[in-house]
VMD Tcl script that draws the C-alpha trace (Angstrom):
set ca {
  {-0.09 0.09 -0.09}
  {2.70 2.32 0.75}
  {4.55 2.25 -2.54}
  {1.03 3.23 -4.13}
  {1.12 5.91 -2.13}
  {4.08 7.18 -3.08}
  {3.30 6.49 -6.60}
  {0.69 8.91 -6.24}
  {2.77 11.61 -5.35}
  {5.82 10.37 -8.31}
  {3.09 11.38 -10.40}
  {1.89 14.79 -8.63}
  {5.56 15.90 -9.60}
  {5.89 14.45 -13.10}
  {2.69 15.64 -13.62}
  {3.60 19.30 -11.87}
  {7.25 19.39 -13.67}
  {5.26 18.58 -17.27}
  {2.87 21.70 -16.77}
  {6.25 23.88 -16.01}
  {7.43 22.49 -18.95}
  {4.75 23.56 -21.10}
  {4.16 27.48 -20.07}
  {8.41 27.45 -20.40}
  {7.31 26.73 -23.81}
  {4.52 29.14 -24.04}
  {6.32 31.45 -22.90}
  {9.06 31.52 -25.04}
  {6.97 31.56 -27.68}
  {6.02 34.58 -26.58}
  {8.88 36.20 -26.15}
  {10.03 35.14 -29.48}
  {6.60 36.79 -31.08}
  {7.55 39.65 -29.06}
  {11.18 39.77 -29.95}
  {10.99 39.13 -33.64}
  {8.02 40.28 -35.99}
  {5.67 37.26 -36.58}
  {3.92 38.19 -39.38}
  {7.00 39.47 -41.34}
  {8.79 35.90 -40.61}
  {5.57 33.77 -41.52}
  {4.98 35.73 -44.77}
  {8.96 34.56 -45.48}
  {8.73 30.96 -44.93}
  {5.50 30.52 -46.23}
  {6.95 32.40 -49.19}
  {10.23 30.33 -49.05}
  {7.54 27.19 -49.06}
  {5.61 27.95 -52.42}
  {8.71 29.27 -54.20}
  {10.81 25.49 -53.23}
  {7.64 23.71 -54.72}
  {6.76 25.79 -57.63}
  {10.85 24.99 -58.57}
  {10.30 21.57 -57.48}
  {7.35 21.42 -60.38}
  {9.13 23.29 -62.53}
  {12.70 20.08 -62.69}
}
mol new
graphics top color blue
foreach p $ca { graphics top sphere $p radius 0.5 }
foreach p [lrange $ca 0 end-1] q [lrange $ca 1 end] { graphics top cylinder $p $q radius 0.2 }
display resetview
């Protein structure tokens, strides 16, 4: 019975660490949106993607 109790304690800590990691990822994403012009970078990415697709189809 003691083992199951420690297991639930371990799971609680695992879930809390996982939540902290997710929040960290969201914070990084928010910071990247602040530091870089998000719309501009997305336009460049989509334009580059369409450009490479076009090149591949021409070949």
